[in-house]
C-alpha positions, 0 to 999 in steps of 0.5 A, spaced: 614 095 540 613 088 537 616 085 543 612 089 548 606 086 544 608 079 544 610 079 552 603 082 553 600 077 549 604 071 553 603 074 560 595 075 558 595 067 556 599 065 562 595 069 567 589 066 564 591 059 564 593 060 572 586 063 573 583 057 570 587 051 572 588 054 579 581 053 581 580 046 579 587 044 582 586 047 589 583 041 592 588 036 589 593 040 593 590 040 599 589 032 599 596 032 597 598 036 603 594 032 608 597 025 605 604 028 606 602 029 613 599 022 615 605 019 611 610 023 616 606 021 622 603 027 624 597 023 627 591 026 623 587 022 617 585 025 611 577 025 609 
């Protein structure tokens, strides 16, 4: 029973962290993808 409560607590913390940091890093992932495309000669430019 204690393990189930501990697992539920950890799952809640992980979900909250992903929800919080996911919104703030979304733009960073987009910029990284754009930079990689430009570096491999996809013909585009980053804004």
